[in-house]
N, C-alpha and C positions, 0 to 999 in steps of 0.2 A: 262692663260693656253692656249697652242696652240690648235686650233680646231681639228687637227688630233690626238692629244694626248688624250688617254682615261683616264677618271677619274678612279682611282683604289679604289673601295670601300672596297676591302679586305685588303689593306695595313693599312688603318686608321680605322679599324672596331672596334666598341665597341658593343659587342653582347648583351649588356643590352638594346640597343635601338630598336625601331620598325622602319624598313625600308619599305618605300612604293616605289615600282618601277613600271615604265610603259614603253611601247614600245617607241622607238626612232622615233618620227614623221618625222623628217627631212629625215631619211633614207627611211622611208615608202613612203614619197612624191616622192623621186627619183624613186622608183619602179613604182609608179603610172604613172610618166612621161614616163618611158620606155614602159609600156603597151600602153599608149596613142600614143606614137610615132610609135609603131609597127602597131597599128590600122590605123593610118594615112598613113603609108607606104603601107600597104596592100590595102587601098582604092585607092591610086594613081596607084599602080601596076594593080589593076583591071580595073581602068578607061583607062589605056593605053593598056590593053590587048585586043587581038581580041576575047577573050572568053566571052566578055560581052553580045554578042548576043546569046550565047549558054545557054540554060536553065540550064544545069548541072553546068556550070561556075558561073552563077548567084546564084544558090542555094548554091554552095560551098562557095562563097564569103559571102553571108548572114549568113551562118552557122558559119564561122570563126569569122566574126565581132561580131555576137551575143555572142559567147563564150567569146571573149576578153572583150566585154562590161560587161558581167555578172561577170567575174572575177574581173574586175576593180570596178564595183559597190559593190560587196561583200567585197572587200578589203577596200573601202571607208567606208562602213557601219561598219565593224569591227573596223576600226580606229577611226572614229569620233562619232558614235552612241553607240556602245558597246565597248568602250575603255577598254582594259584589264589592270588590275593592279595586281601586285604581292606584297603581304604583308609578310615580313619576320620578325618574332618576337621571343622572347624567348619561346612562347607557341608552335610555329610551323610555317608552311608556307601555304599561301592560294593564289592560282592563280584564279582570278575571271573568267577566261575563261575555267578553268578546274574543280574546286571544288566550292561548295557552303558553305564549312566549312573549318576550319583550320586543316591541316594534322599535328598531333603532332610529335615532334622530336622523341619521344619514339617509334613511329611506323616505323622510317626510319632505314634501315640497312646500306645503302651506298648511296653516291652521286657521280655521274660521269658525265662528259661532253661528249656527243655523237657528233661525227663529221661525215661529209659526204665526198664526193669526194673532193680532194684537201685540206683536213683538215679544211673545212669550218664548224664552229660550228652550230649544228642544234638545240640541246636541252640539258637541264639538266635532267638527269634521276635520279629519287628517287627510289631506290630499297627498297621496303617496306618489313617488316617482314611478315612471312607467315600468311595468313588470315587477315592481317591488312587492305588490300584494300577492303575486302568484305563489310565493314560497312561505307565506304566513300560515301558521297553524291556528285555525279559527275554531271556536266552539260552534255548536249547532246554531245558537242564537247569533253568533258572530257572522256566520255564513249568510244569514238573512239580512244582517245589518251592513254587510260589506257591499258597497255600491259598485256597479259595473265599471265606473270610470275611475277605478283605483282610489276610491275614497272610503275611509274607515269612519264609521259613525259611532261616536261615544256618547250615549244618552246622558243628559245632565239632570233631567227631571226638574225638581224645584230647587235643587241645590245639593251640595256635598258637605261632608264633615271633614275638616282637616285639623289635625292636632286638637280634637275636642271642640273646635269652633265651627259654627256654620259659615260656609263660604258661598257667595252668590255664584250662579252659573257664569256670569261675566268675569268674575275674579278667577274662577277655575280655568276658564278659557285663556285669560291673559297669562296665567301661570304656565300652562302647557305651551303657549306661544313663546314665552321667555326661555323655557328650556330648549325648545326647538331652535330658536335663534342662536342660543349660546352653543349648543352642541351639534346642530345640523349644519350642513354645508349649503349655502345659498337658499335659505328658506325665505319665501316671499312674505 
């Protein structure tokens, strides 16, 4: 299979199976490298700048580099220490970064792919039935990502890894939708 070609889990899906998905580490590593390159560029820019003798310029530089290093450290921590996995099964879906329990398909009304600027996929949204979200046990991050209109936000980033193969966000969404249609009642 060509490296650029995405594995389509929705085309060959057997909804009787349990799928375990994780974030695509190769794509995350390239993001780390971009942040690191920006930090190095800003460091060289500061060293060549006449502002280095200025107290405000030094403070601004330290602040920006600290923020970049914090973001990079947080991303590395979430990637390698608290690695997120999404389990899709006939019982429901569980995202270890969002919930501490399985969200049953019977609680799901609709599944949609949310895109950002330029149609870049951001998340799979699970529209839950009224009051279904009230009993969910969410992680701290899950409480921030649980929208007030009974919608659970499952970030897709740049893609997921399923059975060792990269899967596009669209394929990941279609797979979740197939499970919801098969095991949920009246999913739109």
